[in-house]
Structure formats: C-alpha cells, structure tokens
N, C-alpha and C positions, 0 to 999 in steps of 0.2 A: 217323161222321156219316151219319145216315139220309138217303136220297134225298128224303124228304118233310119233313125238318126245316126249320123256317123260317129264313130268312136276313135279315140287316139290313145295309143299305149306309150307309157314312159317307164323305162327300166332304170334301176340303180343297182349296179354291182359294186357293193361296198366291201369293207373289210370283214364284216361279220354277218352280212345278209345279202340276199338278192331280193329286191322289192319290185313290184310292178303296180302301176296305177292305170286305170282307164278313165279318160275324161271325155265329155261331150264337147261340141263346138263352142258352147258357152262356158267352158272350163269347169264344169261340175264334175267332181269325182264320183264315179258310179260303181267301180269295182276296184278292189285292191287285194293283192296276195303277196306273201313273202315266204322265203326259205331261210331259216336260221341255220347257219353253217354248223355251229356246235350242237344245237338241239336236234336238228333234223337229219344229220348224216352220221355214218358209222365207218370206222376203219381208216380214217385219214390221219389220225394222230394229231389233230389240231386243238388249239386252245385259243379262244377269242378269234377264231377264223383263220389262224396262221400256225405255222410250225416255226419254232425258234431254235437256232443253233447258237447257244450262248458263247461258245468258245470262239467262233468266227464272227460274232455279231450279225449273223444272218437272220432275216425274217422273211418267210416266203409262204406261198399258198399253192396247194395242188390244183392244177387247171381242171382236172377231171371233176373235182368237186363243183366247180362252176357250171359244168355241163349238166351234172345231176340236178343242180339247183334250177337251171332253166327248164329242164324237163318237168320238174315238180311244180314250179310256179305256173307254167302253162296249163298243166293238168288241174291245178287248184282253181284257176280262173274258169276253166271249162266246167268244173263241178259247180261253181257258183252260178252258172247259167249264161255266161257271156257268149254272144254270137260273134265269133271271130270274123265272120263274113262282113260285119259292119265296120270293122277296123279299116280306116283309110290311110293311117299314117302311124309310124313307129319311130321313136328316137330313144336314146338312152344315155346313161352316164356311167362312167367307170372310175374306180379309185385311180387317182393320177399316178403317173410315172412307171407303174408296173409294166413289164414286158412279157409277151407270150411268143414262144419260138416254134414256128410251124416247120414241119418236115415237108418235103415235096409230095409225099403220099397224102399228107393232110390237106394240101391244096386241092388235090384231085377228089379226095373223099367228100369234101364239102359239096361238090357238084353232083354227087351221085348217091345221096343218102336214101336209105330204104325207109319209106314212111311207116312201115309196120314195126320199126324198131326205134328205141330211144336214141337220143344224141350220145349219151355217155357210153352206150354199148357199141357205137360205131366209130367214135373218134378217139378211142383210147390210144391209138397208134399215130395220131395226127401230129404229134409234137416231137421235136428233136430233144426237148427237155421237158420233164413232166411238171415243173414248178415255175411259178412267176414270182419274182422279187416283190416284196411288199414295201409300201412307203415307210414302214418303221425300220427297214433294214439299215444297218450302220456299218456295213462291211467294206465300203469302198473309199476309205480315207486316202489310200495311196493314189487311187484314180482321181479323186477330187482334187488332190494337190496338183496333179498333172494338168487337169482342166483349168484350175485357177491360174497356173503359171503360163499356160500356152499363149495367151494374148497379152500377158504382162501383169496380171493381177486380178483380184476378185472384182474390182470396179469395172475393169475393161471387159471381163466376161459378162458381167451384169448389163453393161451398156449394149452388148450385142444380143444376148439371149434372154434378157429380162431378169436373170438371177445369177448369183454366184454358183459355184459347183456345190451340189448337195448330195449326200449319200444316196438318197432315194432316186435322184434324177436318172433318166434312162440312159443317157450317154455314158456316164461313169459305170452304170450297171452293165451295159453291153461290153465295155472294155474289160471289166472284171470277168464277165461270163466267158469270154473267149480265152482269157488267160487261164481260168480254172477248168473249163470244159472245152478244150480245143477241138476234140472229136465231135462233140455235140454241135459246136458252132459250124463245123464243116458240113454237118447234115442239115443245117438250118436253111430253109428256102425263103421264108418270109418272117418278119418280126412285126408284131402288132402291139399297140398299147392295149390296156384292158378295155378301154372304150371301143376301139376299132375291132378288137377280138369279138366282143359281144355283137357288134354290128355285122361282122363277117358271118357269124352263125345264122343270123336272121336273114341275111342277104343271100347266102349260099355261095359266096366267093369272098376272097380276101378284100376287106373294105379299106379305103384310104383313111389315114388319120385326119382329124379335123384341125382347123386353123388355130384353134385355141389350145387344145390339148397337146399339140406338137411343141408348144412353147415350154413344156415341162421336161425337156430332154437335155438341155444345155447343148443342143446341136442346131437350133433354128435361129437364123438371123432375123429378128422380128421386123426391123425396118426395111431390110432387103426383100423379105418374103421368100426366103430360100434357105436351104441348108448351108451352113458355113463351111467352106472347104477345109480350112485348117482344123476345125473341130471334128469334122467327119474323118479326116485323116488320122487324128489322134484316137478317136473311138475305134477306128478300124484295126488298130494294133498292127499285127504282122500281115493282115489281109489287105486286099486292094480296096480303097475307098469307094470305087464304083460298085463293088460287090455289096458293101453295106448299104449304099444308096438304093440298089435294086431290092435288097431285103426290106428296107423301110417303105419303099414304094412312094407313090404320089401323095401329095397332101391336098385335101379338099378345101379350096380357098373360098368357094361361094356357099355359105351356109344356107342360103335361101333355096338352093336346088337340092333335090333328092339324089341319093346315091343310086337308086334303082328301085326295083320292086321286090316284094317278099319272096323268099326261097320257095321253089316248087314243093320242097319237103313239107313246109308249114302249110301250104295250100292243101296238100293231100292229107296230112295227118290231123290237122286241126280245123280245116275249113276256112282258112284265110282267103280273102278275095285276091285274085292275081293282080288286081290294080292297086293293092295296098302298097304305099310308098315307104321306103326306108330312108329317113332323113339321116344326116350325119350324126354320129354319137360323139359326145364330148366328155371332158373330165367331170368328176363329181363337183369340184368347186366352181368351174364355169357354169355347170347346170344349176347350181344353187342360186346364182344371181339372176337366173331366168325364171325363178319361182314367183317373182312379183315384178311389176314395172318400177324399178328403182328410180328415184328422183335424185337430182344433184345433192350431194352432201349426206345422203343416206348411207348407213352401214349395215352389213349383215354380219352377225356373229354366229358361226356354226359350231354348236356344242355337241360334237359326236365323239368318236374314238379319239380323233385329233380335235384341236381347237383352231378355227380359222377365222380371219377377219377379212371381209371382202367389200370393195367399193368399185363402182364403175366411174372411169375418169377419162377425160381427153388428154390429160397430161402424162407423157411418158417420161418418168423421172426415176429410173432404176437405181437401186442401192443394194449393196450386198446383204443387208438385213431384211430385205423385202423381196416380193416377186411381182413382175408385170407379165401379163399374158395378153395376146390378142383377145378382144371380146368375142364370145362364141357366136354372135349373130350380127353384130353391127360394125362394119368397117369404120375406122377412124376413132373408135373407142378402145380403151384398154381395161383390163381387169387388174386391180391392185389387190394383192393378197399377202397376208401374214399367215404362217402355218407353224403349228407346234405339234410335236409328236405326243407330248404328255398332256393330253386333254382329259377326256372322260375316264380313261383307265387310271390316271393319277388321282382324280377325284374319287373314283370307286375304291381305290386302295385305302384312302383315309376313311371313307364311309365304312368300310369293312372293319377297320380298327376300332372306330367309334362304336359300332354296333356290338363289338366283342367286349368292350370295357365299360360303356356307359349304359345306364338304365334306359329302357325304352320309353319314348314319350307317348306311345300308343298302348293303352291298357285294355283295349277292347278286343284285340285279336292276338293270335299267337305270333310271337316275334318272327319276322321275316328277316333273315340275315342280309338280304339285299335291299331292304327298305331304306328309303331316303329320309324317313320321318325324323329320326334322331339327329342325323347330319344337318338337316334343314333347321331344326330347332336350335341346334348348337350355333349355327351361323347367325341366325336372327337374334339370339340372345346375347351374342358377343358384341362388344362395342367396336365401332369402326377402327381398324388398324390396331386393335387391342388396347386402345387408349382409354383409360378411365381414371380421372378426367383427362381430356386431351391436352390441357395446358401444362400438365405435369409429366405425364407418361411419355416415354419414347414410343415410336411406332414399331410394331412387330411386323417384320417382313420375312417371307420364306420362299425358297425355291424347292420344288418337289418333283423330282425327275426319276420315275421308275425305269425309264429307258433313256439312253443318250439323247440329248436335246439338240435341236437345230439352231434355234435362236434363244439364248446364246448357245454357242457351240460347246456344250459341257457334257461330261460323262454322266452316267446314272448316279444319283446321290440326292441328299437332302441337306439344305443349309438354312440356318435360322439366325437372324440378326435383329438387333434393335437399332433404329435410326432416330437421331435427334435433329429435327429441322433447324433448331435455333443455333446449334453448333456445327451442323452438317457433318456429323461424325457417326460412324458405325461401331457397333459392339457385338461381337460374335457371342453365341451362347447367352442370350439375354436372360437376365434374372426374372423369375416368375413366369416363364413360358411353360404352360401346361401342355405337354406333348399330346397330340391327337385332338384334344379339346380346342386349343388355340389354332391347331393346324387347319381345322375346318374352314374358318373364315379366312385364314392367311392364304390358303391355296386358291380360293376363289378370287380374292383381292389381287394376288400376285399375277395370276393369269390375265386378269382384266387390265391391271396396270401396265403390263407389257404391251398389250394391244394399244393402249392410249399413248404410251411412249413412242411407239414406232409408227403410228398413224397421224401424229400431231401436225405434220407438215401438210397433210392433205385435207384436213377439215378447215372450215371457214366460219367466220362470225355471221350469226343471223342478224341482218341489219334491222329487221322489224322489232325484235325483242332486245337487241343489244347484248345478248349473252356472249361470253367468251367463245373462242373457236372450239367447236364440238359438232358431232353429227346432228342433223335435223331430227332424224329418228334412228333408233337402234332396233333392228329386227333380229329376233332370236329364232334359230332353226336348229334341227337336230334333236337327239334324245334329251339333252340337258335343257332344252327350251321349256320342258314341262315343269322345271324346278322353280318354284316361286322365290326361294331364297336367292338363287343365282340371279334371277331377273331383278330382284330388288337391289342387290349389290352392283349389278351391271349399270343401272341407272345412276347410282351414287358415284361410281368410278368414271364411267364413260360420259355421263351426262345424257344429252338428248333433249333438244329444244321442245320436241313434242312427245317425249317419253320413250319408253321401251315397249316394243310390240312383238307379238308372236304370231307366226303363221298357224292357222288352225290345223294344218297337216304338216307342222314343222318337222316331225320326224321323217317325213317323206319328201322333203323339199327338193332333193336331187331328182327323184322320179317325177315329181310334179313339174319341175323346170324342163325336164326332157319331154314330157307329154305336151307342154305348151309349145315347145320347139317343133314337135310334130304337127300340131294344129297350124302353126304359122307357115311351115314349109308347104303344106297342102292347100291352105285356104287363103293365103295372102294374095292381094291384088298386085299388079305390076308396080314395083317401087315402094310397096308398103313395108315399113320397118317393123321389126319385132315389137318395139316399144309402142308403136301406134296400134297394131292389131291387138296385142294382149292388153294394153292400157285401156282400149275401148271396150273390152269385154270383162275386165277384171273388176269385181265388186268388192271394194275394200271391206265393207261391213260383214261380208260373208266369209272372207278369207283371212282376215286378221283381227286382232283385238289387242287393246292396250293392257299390259300386264304389270307395269310398274311406272312410277314417276321417273323423270329424267333428271335434268339439272336441278340441283339444290344448292343455292348460294351458300358459301361457307364450307359445306362438306366437300363440294367438288374442288374447291381450292385447296383444302387439306390433302385431298388425294393428289393434287398437283405437286405438293411437297413430297408426298410418298413416292411419286413417280421419279423424282430426282434421287430419292433414297434407293429405289430399286435399281436405277442406273448405276449408282455408285457400288451397290452390292454386287451386281453382275460383274462389274470391272474388277472388284476385289477377288471374287471367286475365280474368274478367268485367270487372273494373275497367279493365284495360288495353285491352280491346276496346270499352269504352264501353257495356257492357251490365249494369253493376251496378244492382241495384234500389234 
C-alpha cells in the first residue's frame, strides 16, 4: 500500500458497537477499530448497548454514548497510525428506525465545534431528548394500530410504504414521542435517523436522510418518492404536518452524489483533508447488501443481534410479513428484507443455559461461560428436527422469543410442539423433549425455517441444475457467521445451489458496505453503477469462502414439510395469544 494511496472510511453504528473500517481503492481493508458500548463505557446504565424499561416495553440508547464512541474510534484509528489526510470519502450505516431529536442549539453547535475538545463534551446539550428508541422497542402498539388503520389496513400501508406498521418504525415512534414528551417535542428543531445523525456529526451540519433508510419510517411513499401526506398528518399528532416535514428535512435521492465535505472540526482535530467527501449514510441492513456484488437469486442472512434475510430484486411485491426498501445505490432495484428481533440474543440465552447444565466439550481450557463450543456440539450431534429415525418420530419445532417478536407478532415466550407431516397435526408439550439440549438445534432450525417460509415466493429454480426453487448462494454475515454449526444447518434448511458462503469480514459487513459506498461515490465514472464498479474490483477468493454445503436432496424436502409445520404452529400460537388476524 502506497503512503499516498487514497483511503475510504466506513462506519457502522449498531446496537452494541461502533465499528470503523478503512479500505483502499481496490477494496482491501487496512485499518479497523471498534468501541464496545458495554465494555468500553461507564455510567450509562446499559446492557447489550441499550436501556430497557420493561413496564412500558421501551428499549432505547443514550445518544451521548454514541458521541463518546465516535471520539474513541477516531482516536484508536489515529493510534494505529492511519493518516486521515489520505481519506477521500466517508460513508456509514446506522441501526435502522431509531430517531435522534436535535434542539435548535444543537444545530448551531455542530457548526462551531472547538477542535481542542471532544464531541461528547460539546454536544451534551444538543438534543431535545437524550435517548434514541432502539429497534427492539415494543412500546408503540397503539400508534401502530393507528398507522395500520389509516389507509385501510396492513396491506394498504405496506403497498405505500413497503411495510405494515411496526413498533420500531420511526413514524409510530415519533407519534408516541410527542404524546409522551410534548415539551421535548416542542423543543425539537430537527429529527435524524441514526444513519443521518452519524453523517451529521461528520458533515458538521444536519445531514439529509438517504433514499433507502427513509423507507423504514412508515412515512415514505416508495413509488411516489415523497412523504405521504396522510401518514405525515397522522404522525404529526396535534402539531402541524408541515412542522414535522421541516423537522425531518429533505431526503437525498441521488446516492451517487456526495452530501458535502468533511467537517472543519475533523480537519483541525484529526488532519482530514478538506476535500474529503461525505457520502450519504444508510441503514445497517441496506449497507449489508453493499458488502458484496449480489447476483440474482443470492440471499444474505445477517446473524447479528437481530436476524435478517436480504435480497436485491426488481420486483416490488410488498406484504405485511416482509419489508421492501429502495435500494441504497441503484434506482429501479428494491431491497427485500425479513427482520426478527430474537436473533443472536435468543441463541445466546440458550447457549448460556447449555453451558450451565451440560459438560464442556473443550477439556483443554478453563470453561468460558460465553463459549459456543458446547452449543455447537449439541446442535451437530442432534438429528435434524429431533427425528431419530425420521420415518417414525414427529418433528420437534420451537419458538424462542426473549423479547416480543415482529414476525409473527407474538409476546415474549417459549413454545414447543411436535409436528407429524403424515397427519399434519401438532402436539404441544412433545414427549421426550429435553429442554435446553433439544432447544439448541430447534432454535437454529426455527429461525431458518421462518426465513425460508417467508422468502419462498422470491427464489427461483436453477435451470442448469434443475434444483427446486431456492437461493443460488446463501451468504452469512454478522457475528453468528463465525459459527460452523449454524452454517451447516443453514445449508440444510435454506439450501443453496452453490452452497453457503461467508464474508471474511462478516462481522463487519455493514461497515464494509459503507466503505464500498464511499469508494463508489468518489471514484465512479459518469453513469457507472455501484454493481459495475465494485463488481470489477471485488475479488471473490479474497473476500468470501464456502463454509457449508447447500441443497441436499431429501433433507431439504423434509425441511419443506417442517416449514408447513412451523406455519401451522405459528397460527396456533397466534390464536391462543389472541393475535390471529
């Protein structure tokens, strides 16, 4: 790497960490740093990056913590020896749907920061409310009901905005915010998404929202390319809709153009070049699909705190059970997404139970209570669907939700059933279910079966191989992508004509996608698409590797039967909980 070669930064402000990557023009990662919210901060009262108010089902994060994290990550990159003067472009990703409420004083403070002081020491008064709702928040059921009803039902809302109303979506959150904190709302000058908040800090002024992340609000009319007037009026509550529109500000439609140049504060404090461009920042899920040049029928499974399933598609076919967003870089494409609250945290809960009651499989080291070794061995040693042998035993299916779930819309809880494909019947409290031991494989299978169930209409048959409709490849990203047991089960359940693959920097996929977006924004030729530029520089052998087999004839079909059982199980639990549609 030449000392004068341009660098590009990608940030990822997620639930539990702030990460940053620096890449070269040929997409090689050369620097990375992170700030772990729980481990690296004090005095915020957080657990897993958030504060939880169980009584009101609220989950939120202190905005000041994010400022401290950015201060620290920049200092850590500096300590590693990065020359910020070589950075030519910056982009980033933020956890989707969260909102940040700026005061008028905060807007002015951004433009007059003292380079001798940290961000957190100067912007503590910049917000009309000190917290940002987290995507795990479930406090807005009343507001969601109003959004779903406003246009005639969940399908009608999804047709316009790409999604039915969800607890975490910004429109319902804004409506509840002004109802609960009317005085704070009156003091609010601007509202940012988490992505545009981070862009604002680096830009030195309030940044516009990006064309993809704005779709996670239940306010944006995707086909019209504008805020929907009736939904804006609903979210405005007792205030004037034009006031809310001013608070939200303009939306950046052209992802190929930069927002502007880096803040003078960063030029003076860290030595950034004044010509360094700030590209638009997007949501963490849209950034993930930018971490590699996706081909048709490819799927990404992000195994982080949440579990998400992502595809890029030309078909806009919204459904209340799924999400559609504008593609973050390419007009005419959409991002299809499934999102579940109970992802990594749910798997970790079962891991911790297993580590507490089962003997360790690693006899060479002191037992680590957070080790995945025993969990992995339990998954791999258990038969598929708990059937031994499959022709006699019913399938063991479970739902494990430490937090209220989105899809299906269920409260926190655990449900275990046996399903007989031959009779298509369910039996609750199945005989022979060994709690925690059987839970290990059941939670991995149930999460993957739900992905397969809800994406089946979008995958197609591979004409060359003649395999049934399934993804060409399944790419794993996020913390869980390191887990070989999960990768193996993913191939068994989801298939994959060419198998299951992992990005080598899978845990940093959002930051990597953001860095690629910065490269494209600065270096693209006129009319050159993101896919063309990144695809031409992306070296598959360096960035990905096959980690598991995909389609296995016979076993994949058995999981097809289990998918039907899971669908019946969800319907039964929804009925019992009084949530059936």
